[in-house]
C-alpha positions, 0 to 999 in steps of 0.5 A, a space after each residue: 536498515 538498508 533493505 526490507 527483509 521478508 521477515 520485516 514484510 511478514 511482521 508488517 503484514 501481521 500488524 496490518 491483519 491485527 488492525 483489520 481484525 480489530 476493525 472487523 474489515 477483511 483486508 488484502 495487504 501487500 508489501 513491496 521492496 524499494 523497486 516495487 516488487 512484491 515481497 509479501 502478500 496476505 488475503 484475509 478470509 472474505 476479503 474482496 477478490 477484486 482488491 487483490 490487484 488494487 492492494 498490490 498496485 497501491 504498494 507499487 505506486 507508493 514505492 515508485 513515487 516514494 509518497 502516499 497514494 492519497 497525496 498522488 491522488 490529490 495531484 492527479 485530479 483533472 487539471 492537476 500536474 499529474 492528471 492521468 498518471 494512473 494509466 502509467 507504469 502498468 496502472 497505478 492507484 491514486 487513492 489512499 491505502 498505499 504508504 512508503 516504508 522509510 528507513 532513515 532518509 531512504 524508502 526501502 519499500 511500501 505497503 498497500 491495503 485494500 478491502 474497506 473504505 479508503 479511510 479503513 485501508 489507510 488505517 491498516 496501512 498505517 498499522 503496517 508502518 507502526 
């Protein structure tokens, strides 16, 4: 696959919704293309409204840097190589729940999930990749 399609993004979102439903945690889920542009978004009933922006920023962060947001978070702590990176690019999110979507050796997009604890967000994002 060379580019992420809308149907692929919708399928990935559906997988994340299924996982969030199984967990009993309402989520916001965003899928972006390789350039960080929003391709698909879903908000489950009762998902936090404040997490909409976080979800999209998690996906964008993972796409921009082709790495999980949690890994960026480890490097952005005070004294770290990427300290204060979250204030760049219009605002990034540097905690778990954003994962790149890889095809072969290329990042073709990313997913972000938000609405629960960080571990729950990450589990939903992982389900979107499965």
